[in-house]
C-alpha positions, 0 to 999 in steps of 0.5 A: 567545556570540551577541549578542541580536538579531544575526547575528555573534558578539561581538568577532569579525571577521565576515570570519573567521566567513563563516556568519551565525547564520541561515546556519549554522541553514540549513546545519545544517538541510539537512545534516540533511534527507536523513537525515530523508528516508532514515530514513522507510524505507517497506518495498516488498512484492509482492502474491502475486497477481502470481506466482499461477502459481508460488505454486500450484506451490510456495508456500514455495519461491515466498515465499522466492524473493520474499524473496531478490529483495529484497522486505520484504513480502508479501500473500497473497490469497483462496485462503489462507482454504482453506488448513489451519492447518499450511499457514499455519504453513508460509507463516509459516516460509517468510516467517521464513526470508527475513525477510519480513513479511505486513502484510495479506491479501486476502479475499473480500467475504463469507467473512472479514467475516461469521459463522464466516469472521471468526474463521478470518480472525482466526486465520490473519492472527494466525499470518501476523503480519498487521496488516490484513484487506483485503476484496478486492472488494465482495460481491453486485455493489453498483450503488446508493449504498445498495448501497455503504452496506450494504457499509460497514455490513458492514466497520464491524461487522467492524472492531469484531471485528478491532480486538478481536483487535488487527487492523484492516480495509481495503478494496482498490478497483478501477475500479468504486469510482471511477466516478461514480454516482447524481449523480456520488458514487463509491463510494470516497467512500461507504466512506470516509465510512461506516467508522471512521477507523481503516479502512484505504482500500488504494488500487489506483492504476492502476485509479484512473487508468484510469478518469480519476481523480485519484490524488493528490487521492484521497490528499490527501482521505483523510489518514491512511488510505491505509496501503497502496498497490498500485503497479499501473500502467496505460498507455493504448493498445491494444498487447498490452503496454499497459493493466496489462501495463506494468511499474511506471514504464512507464505513465501513473501520476504515481508520484513525486507519488502516493508523495510524497503517500502519505508526506506526507499519506496515511499510507503504512506499506508499498507493494505492487507488483502486476502482472496479467502482462506480457511477461516470466514472473511472477517476472522481472516482480516482479524487474524491478518491484522494480529500477524501483521502487528506481531511482525512489526512489533 
């Protein structure tokens, strides 16, 4: 038995039991810690815009190929809302064939968030197994803070209908949302402050870095709301393979700090690699980015 207030075992020679109670507990905690970290397995996916050329030629074949690469999640983008219901079912079958999940879709700023477009978006996303319907860009090219508050009103109204269907709404930023306007305030701050707490602020990291903003500070300022991140890198420079043509891990984004903050504070549930183009064909680019991500995260 442990002696109260003492770190040694009663009646035992301390030399024969080299660990104190505190030492034993510390050692046990150290042994468990790697297991706890390993258990936090956040799936990594691909925003299918990254392979849009191949997707246009053979949607189900491309989806299956992405799954066979080792991706766990995909995100369909804008054109999916123009599909027939049978094509949506075909996409779901292709995902099921290779064990892929669709956690979210990208949608135009107006169509899927207003009018009859809401019901269509709900039906298609439920078929795909999606959890989030994400506005990919704001409608009407908002300029002022009042314009962005109107966008937040559209999103908030859509939240109610999506929530009733078991779905959640989200918004995907670009550069404009992180550029200060009207007295230094940013559109992303307006959107975050004027949408429900269960609204997802899907974080496109590279665009934030390009305009000189701090991605870690943004995550920490919005705990629990950064449920997915677009892992798009960006690298300063004027060469043909800089800017958004760098592969994941080749640019200026401090990825380890970003991912650590996303998992500790942001509430990250899944990651999405996104590539606008690179020096390699799109499918090879997707494969190389996934390999770099896995190497980085160990």
